[in-house]
N, C-alpha and C positions, 0 to 999 in steps of 0.2 A: 560769203556765200551769196549767190545770186538769188533773186526772188522769182517765184513762179506765179504766173497769173492763172486764176481759176476761171473755167467757163462761166458765162453769166448765170446759167441755171444751177450751178453747184456753189455759188458764193454763200457762206455762213450768214444765217439771219441774225438779227439783233438779239433774239432770244438765246440763240446758241453762243453768241459773243459773251453774253452775261453769264452764262452756265460755265464757259471756259474761264472767265475772270474769278467766279466763286471757287472753282475747283483749284485754280493756281493759287489763290490766296489760303485756302485750307492747307494745301501742301507745304507752303512756305511756313505757315504758322506752326504746323505739326513738326517740321523739321527744325524750325528755328527753336522751339521749346526744348528738343532734345539736345541739339549741338550747342546753341548758344547758352543754355542753362548750365551744361557741363562746364563750358569754358568760364562762365561767370563764377561758378562754385570754386574752380581751381585758382582763379585769380584772387577773388575777394576773401577766400579763407586764409591764403597766405598772407595776404595784406593785413587783415584784421589780427591775425597772430602776431606778425611783426609789430604792429602798432600797440598791442596790449604789452608785449614785452618792453618796448622801449619806454612807454609811458610808466609802467610799473617800476623799472629800474629808476627812471627819473624821479618818480614820487618817493622812493626809498632814500635815494641819495638827497633829495631836498630836506627830508625830515631829519637826516643825520646832520646837515648843515644847521637847520633850525635849532636842534638840541644843542649844538656846540655854542650857539649864541643865546642859549637859554630862552628861545622862542618857543611858541606852542606849536607842537606837531599837529598835523591834521592829515587823515586818510579818507580817500574815496575808493570804494570798491566797485568793480563792474559787476552787477548782480544779474544781468541779462542782456543778450545780444539777439536783436532780430533783423532780419534783411529781407527786403522786397525786390523782387525780380521784374523788371518790366520789359516786354518785347514789343517792339515797334516796327510795323511792317507798312509799305506803301506800294501801290502799282499804278502805273501811268499806261494807258492804251490809247493808241492813235490808229487811225485808219484813212486811207485814201479811197473814198467810195465812188462808184461810177456816176459820172455826170453826163447826161445825154447819152451818146453812143460810145463813151470811152471804156477802157477796159482796165483801168487802174483800180486795184483791190488789195493793196499791200496793207498788212496790219502791223503794227509796231507795239511792243510790250517792254516797259522799262520798270523794273521792281527794285526796292532797297528794304533791307532789314538791318536791325540792330537792337541792342538792348541796354539798360542802365540798371544799376543796383543802388538801393537806398538803404544803408544799414542804421539802426537805431540802438543807442547804447543807454542803458539805465544804470545810474550811479547811486550807490547807497553810502551815506556818510557813516564811518565807523565811530560810534559814541555810545554813550550809556552803558547798558549791561553789556553789549557787545564789545565795547571798549575795555571794560573791566575784566572780562573773561578771556580776551585774546591778546590784550596788550599787557596786562598786569599780572596774569596768572603765570607761575613759574612753568618752565618747560618740564614735562614729564619725564621720568626716568626711561619709561617705555619709548618715548619719541627720542631720546638720547640714543638708546641703543639702536633704534630703527635707522637713525642718520648715520650711525658709525657701520652698520651692516649694509648700507647703500653705497659705502665706498669712502666716506670722509674719515681722514685719519684722526686718531684719538687726540694728538696734540693740537690740532686746529679746532676740534670739537670742543675739548675741555677749556681751552683758552677763552673761547667765545661764551660758551653756555654755562659754564660753572663758575660760581664765585667762592666756593669753599669746598675742599675735599678733604674729609676727615676733619682735623683741626688745623688744617693748612689753607690760608686765605689767598684768594686771587683777586686783590684790589676790589674789595666788596663795595667800598664807598664809590667806585667808578660806575656803579649800577644806577646812579642818580646823576644829578647835576655834576659839573666838573668840581672836583674838591680842591681846596687851597693847599693842602698838604700833600706831600708825596705818599702814595698807597704802599701797602704791605704786598710785596709780589715775589721777591727773591727765591724764598723756599718753594713756591708753587712752580716757578719758572724751572727749577730743577727737576721738580716732578715731572713736568711736561716732557723734558728732555730724556728722562729715564723711561717713560712711557713709550716715547717715539722710538727709542733705540730697541726696546724690547719688541714693540710692534713690527719693526723692520726685519727683526730676526724670527718672525713668525712665532713668538713665544708668548704673546699677550693679545687679547681680544675681548670685547664686550660680547656678552651673549645671553642665554636663557638656561635655566635649569628648573626642575620640579622641585617644589618645597611645600611641605615635606615630600620625600621621595615617592610616597605612595598615593598623594592625592592628586597628582597631575597639573597642579597649578604652576604656570610658569613664572619665574621671578628673574629680574635682570641680575647678572653677576659679572664680576671681573675675573676672567679665567686666565690662569698662569699655567703654561705647559710644565710637565713633570722635569724635562730636561732644563728648564730655566731656573730651576730651584737653586742651583750651585752658581749661577751667573751673579757677578759682583753688581750689575744694574738691579737685579731683582732683591738682593739682600738690602742694598741702600734704600730702594723704594719702599719696601716693607718696614723699613726702620722709620723713615720720614713719615709714612702715614700710620705708623703704629699699629701695623697688622701683625697678626700671629705668624711667625715664620712656618714654613713647611707646608702652607696651605696652597691648594690650586684654584679653589672656588671661593670667592669673596662676594657675597651678596651686596648689591648696591641698594641702599635704603636712604629714605629721607631722614634728616637729622632727628626729627621727632620720634622716629621709630627705632632708632638705633639702640636706645637704652632699654627698649623692651626685649631685645634679643639676649640669649644666654650669655655670650661673650662679645664685648665691644670689639675686640681684636680680631674677631672672626668676620666681621662685616665692615663696609666702607660706606660711611655717611656721605651724600653727595647733595649739596645745596646749589640747585640750578637758579639761573637767572630767568627773568621774564624777558618777553620780547622786548619791551621798552627798556629793561635793564640792559639788554645787549645793544640796543640802538645807543644808549647813552655811553656805553662802554666804548663802542666803536666810533662815537662822535669825537674822541680824542685824537683821532686819526685825521681830522679836518685841519688842514693847514690854513689858518686865517691870515689876512693881509697884515703887515706890520703895523699900519696905522690903526687898525681895529684894536690891536692889542695895546698900543700906546694910548688909545682913548678910552681904554677900560670897557670895551663892548663884549669881552669874553674874559672869563677867569684863567689866570695863568697859575698853574700849579708850581710850587717851589719846594725844593728839599730842604733838608736841615740847614744847609749853608746859604740858604735864600737864593739859590740859582733856580732859574726855570727848570722844571723836571722834564726829562725825555721820556715821552709816553711810549716810545718804541721799545723801551725796557720791558714793558708790561704787554703790549700788543705784539711784540716779536717781528716788526715789520709785515705784519699780516694784512695790513690795509694802510693805504695812503691816498687821501683826497687832496689833490692840488688846487691851487686857485691862481687866477691871472685876470687881467682886466678885458681880455679879448677871448672870443670864442676859440677853444682849442681845435686844431686842425685834425688831430687823431685821438679821439677819446672813446672809451668803451661806452661811457655815459656822461652826460654833463648837464648841469642846470645853471641858471642864472638867478643870483640872489643877492641883494643889498649891493647891486651895481657891479658884482664881480661873477666871474664864470668858475665854478667848482666842478672838478671832473676827476674821473679815474682813467689813467692813461691806458691806451689799447694794448701797450706792450707790458704792462705791469701785471703779469700772470698771477702773482701771488695776491694782489689785490682783488683781482677779478675773481679768484677762487673763493676768497673770504665773502665777497659780495654775493657770490653765487649762492653759498650755503646759507647767508642771511636771508635771500629771497626765498629759499626752500623753507626756511623756519617761519617766515612770514606767512607763506602758503598754508603750513601746517597750523599755525597758531590764529591767523586772521583770515580764514577761508571765507567762503560765501556766508553772508549774514541774511537773516530773514528780514523781508521788508515790513517791519513793524514801525519804522519811523519814516518821515517824509523822504521821498526820493526825488532825484533830479534826472529827468529824461532829457536827452539832447539828440535831435536828428542830426545826421551827417550826410552831406552830399548836397545840400540846397544852396 
């Protein structure tokens, strides 16, 4: 566009120029706060969300690897996040004022705006009472049912969270450091297959019922449909678990409470693992380098014949953590430890599902802790 010259008597005064400058700055600031602020929230929230998910998975995987080597696990929880939004605006004004009898009176305006964000994360070490309550306490039966009702199948759930069902053991010694002898698992593996077959037929589920029927207090139960009572899988399952045939509701109870009930065969005792026990259990899925095994840096479990025991028989190929000396190209999550890269392959959907449920249990068991111990606060973006 061309410039238009003003007559000498109508040129803006210096006071008017300053008022125009202040008004423009106010408009830019107001508009910037609304538009740039919304843009910043959209960008930073997604970025922080992704960063929390990545680092949370990496921390969980790192501790699995540590436990395989019998190293000490450590956890840091993000207890708070705060973000500061800074709006920056500048304006340059130029003018060709009249000299002598000239008529040059062009004004030039050049403005710039921008914003920056500065998130601050506060980390809380998980230790002391929080460690005992959240890592060492067994998973409650209510949370077990909650996880099942949220979509996780009973086989994956019981394999990870339960170390004894009735009198049937699920490698209970694997809830601690790697044992030297092969664990007991075969009968439990059969129970898991029967449970899964009945679940696929929509003949079995975990739920709640009132107990006694008139007091309204819910209790977790194993529910078997009436049509499943004649199934071969149902009869075999009840026989292995020593449950009374013909029932459709078997209350889930803690082992210490089972003997207080009228009939032991009418209830199912469930001994759950703690979160730390689950981590130890899944640590057997970490494939360590051959040189580390040869040097005795990890325990090698052996069967009765003295041969290395295949832990996939217990874990059912539910998780596999691979290792290699260079960073993997396609990994769902990966960490570097002891000079090697340990990772879960992005195409290994079975392992990703098991790792996902482990993350959910960690969130349930090791949620936000109170800031009663020293915290570490790190500013990001400087």
